[in-house]
C-alpha positions as CSV (number, residue, x, y, z in Angstrom):
1,X,0.0,0.0,0.0
2,X,2.9,2.4,0.9
3,X,4.4,1.7,-2.5
4,X,1.1,2.6,-4.2
5,X,0.8,5.8,-2.3
6,X,4.4,6.8,-3.2
7,X,3.7,6.0,-6.9
8,X,0.5,8.2,-6.8
9,X,2.4,11.1,-5.2
10,X,5.3,10.8,-7.7
11,X,2.8,10.9,-10.6
12,X,1.1,14.0,-9.2
13,X,4.5,15.7,-8.7
14,X,5.5,15.0,-12.2
15,X,2.3,16.3,-13.7
16,X,2.5,19.5,-11.6
17,X,6.1,20.1,-12.8
18,X,5.0,19.6,-16.5
19,X,2.1,22.0,-16.1
20,X,4.4,24.6,-14.4
21,X,6.9,24.3,-17.2
22,X,4.0,25.1,-19.7
23,X,3.0,28.2,-17.8
24,X,0.9,26.5,-15.2
25,X,-2.1,25.7,-17.4
26,X,-3.2,23.3,-20.2
27,X,-2.9,24.6,-23.8
28,X,-5.8,26.8,-24.9
29,X,-7.8,26.2,-28.0
30,X,-7.2,28.8,-30.7
31,X,-9.7,31.7,-30.5
32,X,-12.1,32.3,-33.4
33,X,-11.3,35.5,-35.2
34,X,-14.1,38.1,-35.3
35,X,-15.6,38.6,-38.8
36,X,-14.0,41.5,-40.6
37,X,-16.3,44.5,-41.1
38,X,-18.2,44.4,-44.3
39,X,-16.7,46.8,-46.8
40,X,-19.7,47.0,-49.2
41,X,-23.4,46.4,-48.6
42,X,-25.8,46.2,-51.6
43,X,-29.5,46.9,-50.9
44,X,-32.2,47.2,-53.5
45,X,-34.0,50.5,-53.8
46,X,-37.6,50.1,-55.0
47,X,-39.9,53.1,-54.7
48,X,-43.0,51.7,-56.4
49,X,-45.9,51.3,-55.8
50,X,-45.6,53.6,-52.8
51,X,-42.7,52.4,-50.6
52,X,-42.6,55.3,-48.2
53,X,-40.0,53.8,-45.7
54,X,-37.5,53.3,-48.6
55,X,-38.1,56.9,-49.9
56,X,-37.7,58.3,-46.3
57,X,-34.4,56.4,-45.9
58,X,-33.1,57.8,-49.2
59,X,-34.0,61.3,-48.2
60,X,-32.5,61.0,-44.6
61,X,-29.6,58.7,-45.6
62,X,-30.4,56.6,-42.5
63,X,-28.9,53.3,-43.7
64,X,-25.9,55.0,-45.3
65,X,-25.0,57.0,-42.2
66,X,-25.7,54.0,-39.9
67,X,-23.2,51.7,-41.7
68,X,-20.7,54.5,-42.3
69,X,-19.7,54.2,-38.6
70,X,-18.6,50.6,-39.3
71,X,-16.7,51.6,-42.4
72,X,-19.3,49.9,-44.6
73,X,-20.3,51.6,-47.9
74,X,-23.9,51.1,-48.9
75,X,-25.1,51.1,-52.5
76,X,-28.7,50.8,-53.7
77,X,-29.1,49.0,-57.1
78,X,-32.6,49.7,-58.5
79,X,-33.8,46.2,-59.3
80,X,-37.6,46.1,-59.3
81,X,-38.1,42.7,-60.9
82,X,-38.5,40.0,-58.2
83,X,-36.9,37.3,-60.4
84,X,-33.9,39.5,-61.0
85,X,-33.6,40.3,-57.3
86,X,-33.5,36.6,-56.3
87,X,-31.0,35.9,-59.1
88,X,-28.8,38.6,-57.8
89,X,-29.1,37.3,-54.2
90,X,-28.1,33.8,-55.4
91,X,-25.2,35.2,-57.4
92,X,-23.9,37.4,-54.5
93,X,-24.3,40.6,-56.5
94,X,-27.0,41.7,-54.0
95,X,-27.0,41.4,-50.3
96,X,-30.5,42.5,-49.2
97,X,-33.7,42.5,-51.3
98,X,-35.4,45.3,-49.3
99,X,-38.8,44.9,-51.1
100,X,-39.4,41.5,-52.6
101,X,-42.8,40.1,-53.7
102,X,-43.8,37.0,-51.7
103,X,-44.4,35.2,-55.0
104,X,-40.8,35.8,-56.2
105,X,-39.4,34.6,-52.9
106,X,-41.4,31.4,-53.0
107,X,-40.6,30.6,-56.6
108,X,-36.9,31.2,-56.0
109,X,-36.9,28.9,-52.9
110,X,-38.9,26.2,-54.7
111,X,-36.2,26.3,-57.5
112,X,-33.5,25.6,-55.0
113,X,-32.3,29.2,-54.2
114,X,-31.3,29.7,-50.6
115,X,-33.6,32.7,-50.0
116,X,-34.5,33.7,-46.4
117,X,-37.3,36.0,-45.4
118,X,-36.0,38.2,-42.5
119,X,-39.0,40.5,-42.2
120,X,-42.1,41.9,-43.9
121,X,-41.8,45.0,-45.9
122,X,-45.5,45.7,-46.5
123,X,-49.0,44.4,-46.7
124,X,-51.3,46.4,-49.0
125,X,-54.4,44.5,-50.2
126,X,-56.1,47.9,-51.2
127,X,-53.1,49.0,-53.3
128,X,-53.5,46.1,-55.8
129,X,-56.6,46.3,-58.0
130,X,-58.6,44.9,-60.9
131,X,-59.8,47.9,-62.8
132,X,-62.5,48.2,-65.6
133,X,-64.3,50.9,-67.6
134,X,-67.3,49.1,-69.0
135,X,-70.3,49.8,-66.7
136,X,-71.7,46.4,-67.6
137,X,-68.8,44.7,-65.7
138,X,-70.1,44.8,-62.1
139,X,-68.4,41.8,-60.5
140,X,-65.6,39.4,-61.3
141,X,-68.2,37.0,-62.7
142,X,-68.7,39.4,-65.5
143,X,-65.0,39.0,-66.6
144,X,-65.9,35.5,-68.1
145,X,-64.6,35.5,-71.7
146,X,-63.2,39.1,-71.3
147,X,-59.7,40.3,-72.1
148,X,-57.6,40.9,-68.9
149,X,-54.1,42.4,-69.0
150,X,-51.4,42.7,-66.3
151,X,-48.2,41.2,-64.9
152,X,-48.3,37.3,-64.7
153,X,-47.1,35.5,-61.6
154,X,-47.5,38.5,-59.3
155,X,-49.7,39.5,-56.4
156,X,-52.0,41.2,-58.9
157,X,-52.3,38.0,-60.9
158,X,-53.1,36.1,-57.7
159,X,-55.8,38.6,-56.8
160,X,-57.4,38.1,-60.2
161,X,-57.4,34.3,-59.6
162,X,-58.9,34.6,-56.1
163,X,-61.6,37.0,-57.4
164,X,-62.6,34.5,-60.1
165,X,-62.5,31.5,-57.8
166,X,-64.9,33.4,-55.5
167,X,-67.3,33.5,-58.5
168,X,-66.7,29.8,-59.2
169,X,-64.5,30.7,-62.2
170,X,-60.8,30.3,-62.9
171,X,-58.0,32.0,-64.9
172,X,-59.0,29.7,-67.8
173,X,-62.3,31.6,-68.1
174,X,-60.6,34.8,-69.1
175,X,-58.3,35.9,-72.0
176,X,-55.2,36.8,-70.0
177,X,-52.2,38.6,-71.5
178,X,-49.1,39.4,-69.4
179,X,-47.9,43.0,-69.7
180,X,-46.5,45.6,-67.3
181,X,-48.8,47.8,-65.2
182,X,-48.5,51.1,-67.1
183,X,-49.0,49.3,-70.4
184,X,-52.0,47.5,-68.8
185,X,-53.6,50.8,-67.9
186,X,-53.0,52.2,-71.4
187,X,-54.6,49.1,-73.0
188,X,-57.7,49.5,-70.7
189,X,-58.1,53.1,-71.5
190,X,-57.7,52.5,-75.2
191,X,-60.3,49.8,-75.2
192,X,-57.8,47.1,-76.1
193,X,-58.6,45.3,-72.8
194,X,-61.7,44.8,-70.7
195,X,-59.9,44.8,-67.4
196,X,-56.4,45.7,-66.1
197,X,-54.4,44.7,-63.1
198,X,-53.1,47.9,-61.5
199,X,-51.2,48.9,-58.5
200,X,-49.8,52.1,-56.8
201,X,-50.0,55.5,-58.5
202,X,-51.3,54.0,-61.7
203,X,-54.6,53.3,-59.9
204,X,-55.1,57.1,-59.5
205,X,-54.1,57.6,-63.2
206,X,-56.7,55.1,-64.4
207,X,-59.4,56.5,-62.1
208,X,-58.8,60.0,-63.4
209,X,-59.2,58.7,-66.9
210,X,-62.5,57.1,-66.2
211,X,-61.7,53.7,-65.0
212,X,-62.9,52.2,-61.7
213,X,-61.9,49.6,-59.2
214,X,-63.8,46.3,-59.7
215,X,-62.0,44.4,-56.9
216,X,-58.8,44.5,-54.9
217,X,-56.9,42.2,-52.5
218,X,-59.1,43.0,-49.5
219,X,-60.7,39.8,-48.2
220,X,-58.9,37.8,-51.0
221,X,-55.1,38.3,-50.8
222,X,-53.0,40.2,-48.2
223,X,-50.5,41.3,-50.8
224,X,-47.4,40.5,-48.7
225,X,-44.1,42.0,-49.7
226,X,-41.0,40.6,-47.8
227,X,-37.5,41.6,-47.0
228,X,-35.1,38.9,-48.3
229,X,-31.5,37.8,-48.0
230,X,-29.5,34.7,-49.1
231,X,-29.0,32.1,-46.4
232,X,-25.3,32.3,-47.0
233,X,-25.2,36.1,-46.3
234,X,-27.3,35.8,-43.2
235,X,-25.1,33.1,-41.8
236,X,-21.9,35.0,-42.5
237,X,-23.2,38.5,-41.5
238,X,-26.1,38.1,-39.0
239,X,-25.2,41.4,-37.2
240,X,-25.3,43.3,-40.5
241,X,-28.8,42.0,-41.3
242,X,-29.8,42.8,-37.7
243,X,-28.5,46.3,-38.0
244,X,-30.2,46.8,-41.4
245,X,-33.5,45.9,-39.9
246,X,-33.0,48.3,-37.0
247,X,-32.2,51.1,-39.4
248,X,-35.1,50.3,-41.6
249,X,-37.3,50.5,-38.5
250,X,-35.9,54.0,-37.9
251,X,-37.3,55.1,-41.2
252,X,-40.7,53.6,-40.4
253,X,-40.7,55.5,-37.0
254,X,-39.7,58.7,-38.8
255,X,-42.7,58.2,-41.2
256,X,-45.1,57.8,-38.2
257,X,-43.7,60.8,-36.2
258,X,-43.2,63.2,-39.2
259,X,-46.0,62.2,-41.5
260,X,-46.1,65.5,-43.5
261,X,-42.3,65.4,-44.1
262,X,-42.5,61.7,-45.2
263,X,-45.3,62.5,-47.6
264,X,-43.3,65.5,-48.9
265,X,-40.3,63.2,-49.6
266,X,-42.6,60.7,-51.3
267,X,-44.3,63.2,-53.5
268,X,-41.0,64.6,-54.7
269,X,-39.6,61.2,-55.4
270,X,-42.6,59.7,-57.2
271,X,-44.0,62.8,-58.9
272,X,-47.3,62.5,-57.1
273,X,-48.9,65.4,-55.2
274,X,-48.7,65.3,-51.4
275,X,-52.5,65.0,-51.4
276,X,-52.2,61.8,-53.5
277,X,-49.6,60.4,-51.2
278,X,-51.8,61.2,-48.2
279,X,-54.7,59.4,-50.0
280,X,-52.8,56.3,-50.7
281,X,-50.6,55.9,-47.6
282,X,-53.4,54.3,-45.5
283,X,-53.5,51.4,-48.0
284,X,-50.1,50.2,-46.6
285,X,-49.0,48.4,-43.4
286,X,-45.3,48.6,-43.1
287,X,-44.8,46.7,-39.8
288,X,-41.9,44.3,-40.2
289,X,-42.8,41.5,-37.7
290,X,-43.8,38.2,-39.4
291,X,-47.2,37.2,-38.1
292,X,-49.3,34.0,-38.4
293,X,-51.5,35.8,-40.9
294,X,-48.4,36.6,-43.0
295,X,-47.4,32.9,-43.0
296,X,-50.9,31.9,-44.0
297,X,-50.9,34.4,-46.9
298,X,-47.5,33.1,-48.1
299,X,-48.9,29.5,-48.0
300,X,-52.0,30.6,-50.0
301,X,-49.6,32.3,-52.4
302,X,-47.8,29.0,-52.9
303,X,-51.1,27.2,-53.5
304,X,-51.9,29.7,-56.2
305,X,-48.5,29.2,-57.9
306,X,-48.9,25.4,-57.8
307,X,-52.5,25.4,-59.0
308,X,-51.5,27.6,-62.0
309,X,-48.4,25.6,-63.0
310,X,-46.1,28.5,-62.1
311,X,-44.4,26.4,-59.4
312,X,-43.5,22.8,-59.7
313,X,-42.1,21.8,-56.3
314,X,-44.0,22.5,-53.0
315,X,-41.8,23.8,-50.2
316,X,-42.2,24.3,-46.4
317,X,-42.9,28.0,-46.2
318,X,-41.6,28.1,-42.6
319,X,-38.2,26.9,-43.8
320,X,-37.9,30.2,-45.6
321,X,-38.4,32.3,-42.4
322,X,-35.4,33.6,-40.5
323,X,-36.8,36.6,-38.6
324,X,-34.1,38.8,-37.2
325,X,-34.8,40.5,-33.9
């Protein structure tokens, strides 16, 4: 037993001596280096249909000044097409899609793009309309066999489909031609179409030329626009995305507290009158938190895309969500 005790003491003495020779502690694991500050940040700038927070940010330079403190230069490519925005995110030539249609985000994700929704930009069912001139067209049921024009695969297209379904019809019951919104209004006013899918300031233009609203997204489609990033960018720069969302919120807060100034900025940027901006502003909800209703709307959007052969592969909508708080 004595020999055993001596052996244990000798072993402990030897280990103590070795540790003392190494500075008295075991070797430390190498520390992870902090991510280098981002030199450039590319954020889309989209002012239509009436994106007041983005316009306010441009006027106040909130995002530019906020990231300037970190040595990060912010640029604002103007890419309005949702498909091109998601392509740019995938290619790494765009970091944040500030205003991305829910349809575009879902289509990109279903095609394998690593798109993440980090917040909601807006919900504006009243801003997206089906417009007509013919007094004989009183409901969506009267569109059967009629010529309808507007952008395919968009919120507007989804609203048309939902309005027809409500009347036990489908997109197959109308003659649909895909064209841009301004061209759709022109076709309606020229008598080349019976109905047009119209959003934003073009709604007022059409109304003033004698057209009227037949239906909008209210009660049909919530018209959800999202804020998107690539999964890779979010993983590599989570603090950048978090800071962006915080700065974006500052513009929303400014809009609420300084309404007249925000409307003035918007009027100047869009060519609308301050009165027109004031008329249209209540159509929009710019709160960024992702709600259960938003998820339901995105799921219904996916069902629309699948039912009309615009989307081939169904995805789990929740897998796209990566809300940053």
